[in-house]
Structure formats: structure tokens, C-alpha cells
N, C-alpha and C positions, 0 to 999 in steps of 0.2 A: 119442460117436456119437448119444446121445439129443439133445444140443444141436444137432448138425448136422441131425438129422431134424426138430426143432422149427423151425429156421431154414428148412429146405426147405419145410416145410408152410406157413409164413408167406409164403414167396416164391410158392408156388402159389396161395395165397388172395388175394394182393395185387391181381391184376387184377380179381377179382370184387368186392373191397371198393371199389376205385377206381371200378369200373363202377357200383356202387350209389350212390356219392356223386355221380357225374356225373349219373346218372339222376334222383336226388332234386333236384339243382340244375336239371336240365333241366325237370322237372315244374313247379317254381316259376317258371322263366323263361317257359315257354309259357302258364302260367295267368294269366288265364282266356282260353281260345281260343273261347269261345261264351258266350251269356247265362247268368247265374246266377239260379236260382230260389230265392226266399226264401219259405218256407211260413209263413203266418200262421194260427195255430190258432183264431182268433176270427173273428167276422163283420166285414165291411168297415165302416168309418166310426167305429170306436172310437179312443180316444186312442193306443193302441199302433200302430194302422195309420197314423195321422197322423204320429207320430214317425218311424216306419220310412220313410215316403216322403221325409222330409227327408234321411235317411242315403243312401237309394238313389241319388238324383240325384248326390250327391257321390262315391259309390263308382264310379259309371259314369265320371265325369270323371277319377278317379284311376287306374282300372284299364283303361279303354278298352272295357268291355263293359257291356251292360245288366244291371241287377239288377232282376228282375221279381217283384212280390209275387203269390203264389198263395194264395188263401184256402181253408183246409180246416177249417172249424169243426165242432164236435160233440163230445159226451161230455166237456164241460168241458176242451177242448183236447187230449184224448187222441188223437183221430183224426189231427190234424196232427202231433203229436209222434211218434206211432208210425210215421207215414209217413216221417219224416225218419230215425228210428232204423234203418229197414230200407232206406233209399235207398243208391245206389252211393256209396261213400266217395271221391268224386273232386273235391269242392269245388264242385260245380254244384248241389247241393241243400242249403240251409241252413234253420235254424229260427229264427224270432223268438221268443225265450223270455222269459217274464215271471216274476214272483215265485211264482205258483202252480206253476211248473214243478217245484219241489222239494217241493211239498206233496202233489200228486195221487198220485205213486207211493207215498208213505208212508201215505196214507189209504186207498188202494185196492190192496191187495197182489196182486190178480189181474191188474193191468196188466202187460203183457209187456215193458215197457222200464224201465230204471233211469236216473235223471237224471244219475248220475255215470258209470257204467260204459259206457253205450251212446251217449255223445255226446262229441265233442271240443270243449271250450269254445274260443271264438274271442276274444270281447271283451265285457266288461260295459260297456255304453254309457252308461247313465244310472241314477241313483237318485232315488227320489221319496219324500221324507218324508211322513208323515201327521200329522194333527192329532187330538187327543182332544177331543171336543166334549161339552158338556152343555147341557141346556135352561136358559133364563134363570131358571126357578123353582127349579132344583136348589140346595140349600144350599151346596155347595162352590164356592169361587171359584178354587181352585188344585188341582193334582193331588194334593198332599200332603193337603189337606182331603178330597178325593174318596176317597182310600184310608182316611182316618180314618173317614169316613162308612160306607164299605163294611165296615170291620172292626167297627163298632158295630151294623151292621144286616145281618147275614149273609143273603144270598139276596134281600134286599129291593130292591137296586139293579138296574134293568132295562137291559141293554145290547143295542142293536140291532146285528145282524150281517147280512152278505150271505150268509146260509146257514150251515149247520153245516159246519165244516172250511174255511171261507173264510179269506182272509188276515186280514180284520178279526177274525174269531172267534179265530184263533190268536194274533194280537198281543194281544188282550184277555186270552186265557187265560194267556199268558206273564206279562203284568203282574200278574194276580191270583194266579197261582201263586207269583210271586216275593215277593208281599206277604202270602201266606197269607190271602187274602180270598176270599169266595164271593159271586158275583153270579148273576143269572138272565139267560140269553142268549135273546133274541127273534130267531129267524131270519126274514129277509125274502128275497124274490127279487131281490137286487141292492141297491145302495146308495140309488138314487133314492127308493124308497118309504119309506125310514127317515126322511128329512129332515122331511117334514110331521109325522110322528108325534113326532119329537124336539122340534120347535118347539111343538107343542101339549101336550107333556108325557106322551104315551102311553109313551114310553121316556125314560130319564134320560140316556143317554150313547151315543155311538158313535165310531167312528174313520173318518175319510175323508181323501182326499188334500187337500193344501193348495189345489189348484185348486178343489175343491168348497167347502172351509171358508172360503177368503178372502172371497168375496162375502157369505156369510152373516154372517161376523164384522163386516165393514164395514157391513152393513145393520143391525147390532144385533139379529139374530134368534137368535143362539146365543152361548154363551161357550166360547172355546177355552182349555183349561187346560194343554195341553202339546203339544209336537211329539215325534215318535218317533225322530228322528235323534239322533246323539251331539253335534250342535252346533245352535245356533239357526238358524232360517231367515231369510234376507234379507227374505222377504215378511212375516214376523211376528217382528221382532227383539225385541219385548218379551215374547214368550211363551217361558217356560223349557222345557227338555227334560224328558222323563220321568226321565232320569238325574240331572238337577239336583235333582229333587224326590223322591228316595227309592229309586230302583232304579239304582245306579251302573253296573251292567253292561248295562243295557237300551239297545239301539240296533237299530232295524229301519227299513229303507226298502224300499218296493217297488222293483222294478228292471226294466230291459230290457236284453237282450243277445242275442248270436248264437252258435249252436252248429252243429256239423256232425256227420255220422255218425262213430262212434268211430274207425274205421280211416283217416280222411282223412289224407293225408301231412302230416307236420309242416311241411314246407316250404310247402305250400299254406296251412295254418292260420296260419303265421307271416306270410305275405304278406297274407292277409286281415286279420289282427289289426293289422298295421302301418297298413294303409289305413283301418281303422275308427278307430284311435287318432288318425290325422291328421284324420279327419272330425270327431271329438269336440273337436278344438282350434280348429276354424274359428269365427271370431266370428259369422258368419251362421248357424251351427248353434246356438251357445251361446245367443245372445240370445233367440230365441223360446221355447226350452225352459226357460231360467232364469226367464223371465217367468211360466211356469206352475208354478214351484216345483221343477223338476228340477235335479239337479246332474250335469253331464257328467263322465264318467270316462274311457272309452277304455282299458280295462285290458289287461294281457297275458293270454295263455291261462292261465298258471299262477295268476295272481291270481283270475281268474274261476273256475277249478277249485276253489280254496280256498273261495270263497264257496259254491259248490254243495255241497261236502263238509260245511262247517260248518252250513249250513241243513238239509240232509238229516238230519244227526245231531240237531240241535236239535228239529226238528219230529217226528222219530220218538220221541224221549224224551217230549216234551210230550204228544203224542197218546196214547201208551201210559199215561203217568201219569194223565192227565185222562180217559181213556176216550173221547176224541173220535173220532167216525166220520163219514165222508162221508154226505150225505143220499142 
């Protein structure tokens, strides 16, 4: 009798289960039925904005609806991120997320959103390796020599960062924590003001994107001693990685990707992810971004989620161990 009751219950539930499946498929088939808004949590005109515009035009041609950028800067990207976390989970409000997306909630416990729990990852679109630079008068010519110098001169080496808790600061803190070395961090309001001070010797080292480092290296104004990716860059094939020069597990690239509110239907997320992945494989998209040092990815939602989880755990441990706080 119990078996018959179980079968009867399954039979009763089947129409509802089938209805849910059909509804989910119908949601994906109908999507998008209107323009999609992509929130950019920074001011217009930056490199993230420019990259996003390349993707938006292709997404429109693939999915048949406009993808419109809406800028909501402020509070170090918190305003825009919080807006998307609380938006309707219907696939019509997305967030352009960058590397700091996993850093800010860790450094600022009072923020009301969680980078992992409150968002549905769609696709990691690109990764941007960075370069470790020193001024020409600095005695080290390689990253290994740089670490040797730091070890022999605790606290004497000055590293310029784009503010306390910035990506540059955390990358440098990771490198020095892994090598048990101590340096002095000099916070600046962004990367741009660090460069003249680096060239004149006011600071010894910094970390910048390949796009910034390339022209300075070519002009002979700085020395690039390492790249932060786990493989060498096509733009600087002669420059070894940090991993090659003493920290085997070190690999960090800044990145750009898209997320939606957490409860967005899986079918909609999958449709978006597939379209973004196709966009990342287009030669006319790859060419201009690779010329700037980016690597196109176009990941699955699961792959992007793993990145968000890994980074959140890493930055939480690093900031707690080093006592790093946001400015």
C-alpha cells in the first residue's frame, strides 16, 4: 500500500513538475523580450566601460535586444553593486563586475551584499595580467633579486599602491606575505600619480596593468621584473612570471565579468552565458583587447562562481592576517 501511495503521489506531482520545466524553458525562449540594462559601478570613460561597449554591440546582434550601459558610480563601486543585488531577478538588470568586486565586501563588513551569495555569476569575460615595475635606479633586475633585497632590508623598500585595500595593495601584500618579507606601502589616489614618483625614485616599485607598463618599458623609463599571470604575456614574452621567480602558487589577473541578482532563473543565466561566451570567441572582439594585454575567456557560470569563491576566501584570509583595512 505504501508503494501505491508513493506512486500515486508522484503521479499527482508530475503535472506540476512538467509545468515547471516548461515554464523554465519558456522563460529562456522568450528572453530577452525588452532591452537589458547593464549597471557599471564606475564613472564613464574608463577601460572597463570601453571594453563593455565592445561586448554590448555583439550581445545585441546575438540576442536581438539592446544591451544598455547605465552608470551608477560611488562608494568604490558599492552603489552600483548594491543596486543590482536588490534588482528584480529577471535577467534585465546585470552588473559589470571587476576584480575589486570580491575585495570590497571583505574589507568593508558593513556592506549589505555578499559577492558570492547575492549574485548569479554569468560569465568571466577577460583577464588582465599586471606587471611588477621598479625604477631604473633600484638595484634589483629580477623579481628574485627584488625579494632578496626586501629580505635584507625589512621595511626599507617603498611600494606605491592605489590606496589601502586596492588591488595593487593586496597583490603586493600577497607576494610579500608568501616570501616573508616586509615593505612600506605608500598609498596614492589611483595609479596615475604613482608613475612620476616611480620614475624619479620617490617610490621603488609598484604594480600596474600591462597597458600602462608597456609604453613605459618601451621608452626605457622603468624596469619590469615580473608579470602576475601564471604564464608569460605575448606583449612581454621576455619577462618571467612571479611564479617562475620564487612563488610557484602565485597567479593573479584583474578581470571583467557579468553577474545578475542571485535568484535569476538558471535558464536565463545559461542563455546569457552562452551568448557572452560566443562574443568572447569573435576575432573582432579578441584583437583589440589582446592588443591591450587582456586574455579573453567567456567562462561558464560555474567557472566564474569558483573564481569568486576562491578570491573571496583568499582576500579574507590575507586582509585578516595582515591587518589590512579600507581607507
